[in-house]
VEXDREN-2710 file (C-alpha; in Angstrom, 1 decimal):
% VEXDREN-2710
k/r/px/py/pz
1/UNK/0.1/0.2/-0.1
2/UNK/1.2/3.3/-0.8
3/UNK/1.4/5.9/1.8
4/UNK/-0.7/8.8/1.8
5/UNK/2.1/11.3/2.2
6/UNK/4.0/9.5/-0.5
7/UNK/0.9/9.5/-2.7
8/UNK/0.7/13.2/-2.3
9/UNK/4.3/13.6/-3.3
10/UNK/3.5/11.4/-6.4
11/UNK/0.6/13.8/-7.2
12/UNK/2.6/17.1/-6.5
13/UNK/5.5/15.7/-8.7
14/UNK/2.9/14.8/-11.7
15/UNK/1.7/18.4/-11.4
16/UNK/5.4/19.6/-11.7
17/UNK/6.1/17.8/-15.0
18/UNK/2.5/18.5/-16.4
19/UNK/3.4/22.2/-15.6
20/UNK/7.1/21.9/-17.4
21/UNK/5.6/19.9/-20.3
22/UNK/3.4/22.8/-20.7
23/UNK/5.7/25.5/-20.4
24/UNK/7.9/24.0/-23.2
25/UNK/5.1/23.5/-25.4
26/UNK/3.8/27.5/-24.9
27/UNK/7.4/29.1/-24.6
28/UNK/8.6/30.8/-27.7
29/UNK/11.6/29.3/-29.2
30/UNK/15.0/31.0/-29.9
31/UNK/14.1/32.8/-33.1
32/UNK/16.1/31.1/-35.8
33/UNK/15.9/32.8/-38.9
34/UNK/17.5/31.6/-42.7
35/UNK/20.0/33.4/-44.8
36/UNK/17.4/34.3/-47.0
37/UNK/15.6/36.0/-44.0
38/UNK/18.6/37.4/-42.7
39/UNK/19.8/39.3/-45.9
40/UNK/16.2/40.5/-46.9
41/UNK/15.9/42.1/-43.5
42/UNK/19.3/43.5/-44.1
43/UNK/18.1/45.0/-47.7
44/UNK/14.6/46.4/-46.1
45/UNK/17.3/48.3/-43.5
46/UNK/19.2/49.7/-46.2
47/UNK/16.4/51.0/-48.5
48/UNK/15.0/52.6/-45.4
49/UNK/18.2/54.3/-44.4
50/UNK/18.8/55.3/-47.9
51/UNK/15.3/56.8/-48.4
52/UNK/15.4/58.4/-44.8
53/UNK/15.3/62.4/-44.2
54/UNK/18.8/62.2/-43.1
55/UNK/19.7/59.7/-45.6
56/UNK/22.0/60.3/-48.8
57/UNK/19.3/61.0/-51.1
58/UNK/18.6/64.2/-49.0
59/UNK/22.1/65.2/-50.0
60/UNK/22.1/68.6/-52.0
61/UNK/25.2/70.3/-51.3
62/UNK/28.8/70.1/-49.8
63/UNK/31.1/73.3/-49.5
64/UNK/34.3/73.8/-48.3
65/UNK/35.3/76.2/-45.8
66/UNK/37.9/79.0/-46.1
67/UNK/39.8/80.6/-43.1
68/UNK/37.6/83.8/-42.0
69/UNK/34.2/84.6/-42.9
70/UNK/32.0/82.3/-44.9
71/UNK/28.6/83.6/-45.8
72/UNK/25.6/81.5/-45.8
73/UNK/22.6/81.9/-47.8
74/UNK/20.3/81.6/-50.9
75/UNK/22.2/84.3/-52.7
76/UNK/24.2/82.7/-55.3
77/UNK/27.3/85.0/-54.6
78/UNK/27.4/83.1/-51.1
79/UNK/30.2/81.3/-50.3
80/UNK/27.8/78.5/-49.0
81/UNK/25.0/79.2/-51.7
82/UNK/21.6/77.2/-50.0
83/UNK/18.7/75.9/-52.9
84/UNK/16.9/78.7/-53.9
85/UNK/13.9/79.2/-52.0
86/UNK/15.0/77.3/-49.3
87/UNK/16.9/80.1/-46.9
88/UNK/17.0/83.6/-46.9
89/UNK/19.2/85.6/-49.0
90/UNK/21.6/86.3/-46.3
91/UNK/21.1/83.5/-43.2
92/UNK/24.4/84.5/-41.1
93/UNK/28.0/83.1/-41.6
94/UNK/30.2/80.5/-40.5
95/UNK/33.7/81.8/-39.1
96/UNK/36.9/79.4/-39.6
97/UNK/39.7/79.9/-37.4
98/UNK/42.4/77.6/-37.0
99/UNK/40.4/74.7/-37.3
100/UNK/37.3/75.9/-35.1
101/UNK/34.1/76.7/-36.5
102/UNK/31.5/79.5/-35.0
103/UNK/28.1/80.1/-36.5
104/UNK/27.0/83.9/-36.5
105/UNK/23.1/83.7/-37.5
106/UNK/21.1/86.5/-38.4
107/UNK/18.3/86.8/-35.5
108/UNK/15.5/86.4/-37.9
109/UNK/17.1/84.0/-40.2
110/UNK/15.1/80.6/-38.7
111/UNK/18.3/78.6/-37.8
112/UNK/17.7/76.4/-35.2
113/UNK/19.9/73.9/-33.2
114/UNK/17.9/70.9/-31.3
115/UNK/14.6/72.8/-31.9
116/UNK/15.9/76.2/-30.3
117/UNK/16.5/79.4/-32.4
118/UNK/20.0/80.3/-32.2
119/UNK/22.4/83.1/-33.2
120/UNK/25.8/82.5/-32.1
121/UNK/27.3/79.0/-31.7
122/UNK/30.4/76.6/-31.9
123/UNK/30.1/73.7/-33.9
124/UNK/31.2/70.3/-33.7
125/UNK/32.4/68.4/-36.8
126/UNK/31.6/64.7/-37.5
127/UNK/35.2/64.0/-36.5
128/UNK/34.3/64.8/-32.9
129/UNK/32.2/62.1/-32.6
130/UNK/28.4/63.5/-33.0
131/UNK/28.3/66.6/-35.2
132/UNK/26.0/69.8/-34.6
133/UNK/23.3/69.6/-36.6
134/UNK/21.5/72.8/-37.8
135/UNK/18.2/73.3/-39.4
136/UNK/16.7/75.5/-41.4
137/UNK/13.0/74.7/-42.9
138/UNK/13.5/71.6/-44.7
139/UNK/17.2/72.1/-44.7
140/UNK/20.0/70.1/-42.4
141/UNK/23.3/71.0/-42.3
142/UNK/26.8/70.2/-40.6
143/UNK/30.4/70.8/-40.4
144/UNK/32.2/67.3/-41.8
145/UNK/36.0/67.1/-41.5
146/UNK/37.9/65.1/-44.5
147/UNK/41.9/65.3/-43.8
148/UNK/43.0/68.8/-42.6
149/UNK/39.7/70.5/-44.6
150/UNK/36.5/71.2/-43.0
151/UNK/33.1/71.7/-45.1
152/UNK/29.4/72.1/-44.5
153/UNK/27.4/69.4/-45.7
154/UNK/23.6/70.3/-46.6
155/UNK/20.4/68.0/-46.8
156/UNK/17.0/68.9/-47.8
157/UNK/14.2/66.0/-46.9
158/UNK/12.3/67.4/-50.1
159/UNK/15.1/66.9/-52.2
160/UNK/13.7/65.3/-55.5
161/UNK/16.0/62.3/-56.2
162/UNK/14.3/61.3/-52.9
163/UNK/11.0/61.7/-53.6
164/UNK/12.1/60.1/-57.4
165/UNK/14.3/57.5/-56.2
166/UNK/13.2/53.9/-58.1
167/UNK/14.7/51.4/-55.5
168/UNK/17.8/48.9/-55.4
169/UNK/18.8/46.1/-57.5
170/UNK/20.6/43.1/-56.4
171/UNK/22.1/39.9/-57.9
172/UNK/20.4/36.8/-57.0
173/UNK/20.9/35.6/-53.3
174/UNK/23.9/33.0/-53.0
175/UNK/25.3/30.8/-50.4
176/UNK/28.8/30.7/-52.5
177/UNK/29.3/34.4/-51.6
178/UNK/28.8/33.7/-47.7
179/UNK/32.1/32.9/-46.7
180/UNK/33.7/31.8/-43.8
181/UNK/37.2/33.7/-43.7
182/UNK/40.3/33.6/-41.8
183/UNK/41.3/36.6/-39.8
184/UNK/45.1/37.9/-40.0
185/UNK/45.4/40.0/-37.3
186/UNK/48.4/42.7/-38.1
187/UNK/50.6/43.5/-35.2
188/UNK/50.7/46.0/-34.8
189/UNK/48.0/47.5/-36.5
190/UNK/48.6/49.3/-39.9
191/UNK/47.3/52.6/-41.1
192/UNK/46.6/52.4/-44.7
193/UNK/46.0/55.5/-47.1
194/UNK/42.8/55.5/-47.9
195/UNK/42.1/58.0/-51.0
196/UNK/38.5/59.3/-51.4
197/UNK/36.6/60.6/-54.7
198/UNK/37.9/63.9/-54.1
199/UNK/41.4/62.8/-53.9
200/UNK/42.0/63.3/-50.5
201/UNK/44.3/60.8/-48.8
202/UNK/43.9/59.8/-45.0
203/UNK/45.5/57.1/-42.9
204/UNK/42.9/54.4/-41.7
205/UNK/43.5/52.0/-38.9
206/UNK/43.5/48.4/-40.4
207/UNK/43.5/45.6/-37.7
208/UNK/44.1/42.9/-40.3
209/UNK/43.1/40.9/-43.2
210/UNK/40.2/38.9/-44.3
211/UNK/41.7/35.7/-46.3
212/UNK/38.7/33.1/-47.9
213/UNK/38.9/30.5/-50.6
214/UNK/36.5/31.1/-53.8
215/UNK/36.2/28.0/-56.2
216/UNK/39.8/26.7/-54.8
217/UNK/41.5/29.9/-55.0
218/UNK/42.5/32.1/-52.2
219/UNK/42.0/36.2/-52.1
220/UNK/42.6/38.2/-49.5
221/UNK/41.0/42.0/-48.2
222/UNK/42.2/44.4/-45.9
223/UNK/39.6/45.5/-43.4
224/UNK/39.4/48.8/-42.0
225/UNK/37.9/49.8/-38.2
226/UNK/36.1/53.0/-37.9
227/UNK/35.9/55.0/-34.4
228/UNK/32.9/53.6/-32.1
229/UNK/32.1/50.8/-34.8
230/UNK/32.7/47.2/-33.7
231/UNK/32.3/45.6/-37.1
232/UNK/34.9/45.7/-39.5
233/UNK/34.7/47.7/-42.7
234/UNK/35.7/46.6/-46.1
235/UNK/36.1/48.7/-49.2
236/UNK/36.6/46.5/-52.5
237/UNK/36.5/46.5/-56.4
238/UNK/36.0/43.2/-58.4
239/UNK/35.4/42.2/-62.1
240/UNK/32.1/43.5/-61.6
241/UNK/32.8/47.0/-60.8
242/UNK/32.0/49.6/-63.9
243/UNK/29.6/47.1/-65.2
244/UNK/26.9/45.5/-62.9
245/UNK/27.9/47.1/-60.1
246/UNK/29.2/51.0/-59.3
247/UNK/32.5/51.6/-60.7
248/UNK/34.3/52.9/-57.5
249/UNK/33.5/49.6/-55.9
250/UNK/31.5/48.6/-53.1
251/UNK/31.4/48.5/-49.0
252/UNK/30.7/45.9/-46.7
253/UNK/30.3/45.4/-42.9
254/UNK/31.7/41.9/-41.4
255/UNK/31.2/41.2/-37.5
256/UNK/34.4/40.6/-35.4
257/UNK/36.1/37.3/-35.9
258/UNK/35.5/34.7/-33.1
259/UNK/38.0/33.2/-30.9
260/UNK/39.3/30.8/-33.5
261/UNK/39.8/33.9/-35.7
262/UNK/37.1/32.9/-38.1
263/UNK/34.9/36.0/-39.6
264/UNK/31.9/35.7/-41.8
265/UNK/32.2/37.9/-45.1
266/UNK/28.6/37.8/-46.7
267/UNK/29.4/39.6/-49.8
268/UNK/25.3/39.2/-50.2
269/UNK/25.4/42.2/-48.3
270/UNK/27.8/44.4/-50.5
271/UNK/26.4/47.6/-51.0
272/UNK/27.3/50.7/-53.2
273/UNK/28.7/54.1/-51.8
274/UNK/26.8/57.3/-51.2
275/UNK/28.6/58.4/-54.2
276/UNK/26.4/56.3/-56.3
277/UNK/23.5/58.3/-55.2
278/UNK/24.7/62.3/-54.9
279/UNK/27.9/64.0/-56.0
280/UNK/28.1/65.4/-52.5
281/UNK/29.4/62.8/-50.7
282/UNK/33.3/62.1/-50.0
283/UNK/33.3/58.4/-50.5
284/UNK/36.7/56.3/-49.4
285/UNK/37.8/54.3/-52.7
286/UNK/39.4/50.7/-52.6
287/UNK/42.9/50.8/-51.9
288/UNK/45.0/48.7/-54.2
289/UNK/45.3/45.3/-52.6
290/UNK/41.4/45.2/-52.4
291/UNK/41.0/45.2/-56.1
292/UNK/39.5/41.6/-56.4
293/UNK/40.6/39.9/-60.3
294/UNK/37.1/37.8/-59.8
295/UNK/33.6/38.9/-60.3
296/UNK/31.6/38.8/-57.1
297/UNK/28.2/38.5/-58.2
298/UNK/26.2/39.1/-55.0
299/UNK/24.9/42.4/-53.4
300/UNK/24.0/45.5/-54.5
301/UNK/24.3/46.4/-58.1
302/UNK/24.1/49.6/-59.9
303/UNK/21.3/50.9/-62.0
304/UNK/22.7/54.5/-62.5
305/UNK/20.0/56.0/-60.1
END
């Protein structure tokens, strides 16, 4: 005979097991997405970023500052000539002095920073982390630093190029171009001379190279590191450049290598640089060693938008 105490313990145990079984049935499993879903999400985020009010399609101007006063306004004779109808004829001036930039705006110009009207303000460039962004109607502008030069980048959320954008084109998804590479760390890290489309050269940190095989042959690409970004940045060109893809090459990000030095490089996420969409970007170009002799038929195409 089973004692009453043992019977109660048995019933309690069964209840616990039933509860656990129920939880196992109802608890959501860890989300596991396919390669196609992963790349699909990336494409959607890429398109949304490009078409956003702050995206590259809104860029309408890039003006290099000279030492001293730089007049700002819609007057075509201004040093910093804003689009017609988007600003007072003279809205103010940017003063450059030994690498520091100060705004002196007309009180009635309508220039704001973080929603508040400003008349005098010291401006931080994008080299200092988060740049000071100024607003004037539909315009947004901030100071950029490229090499030793400082400039004013201007965006307009009503730029016709943004409204008329027809979308992006891609090669068919291919698992062949999702490669597991070997990361060869540079000790110490190198500084690679990277030239942009304006001919400016700047030393950029390179922590190592990714080495991978395609069709039985080995290739390598030097990776770059960006301030505040954990992922590695890769600029490359290949045999599709200037044909199916943008002539100046493409960009790609990859997560850091694992403890064994393995790194996944998914060329299905390769994309065109901003210069494919605007004349006012300062895109870095692939270094010579990152020009692959093969056709990477994966990632974003260039349709001449």
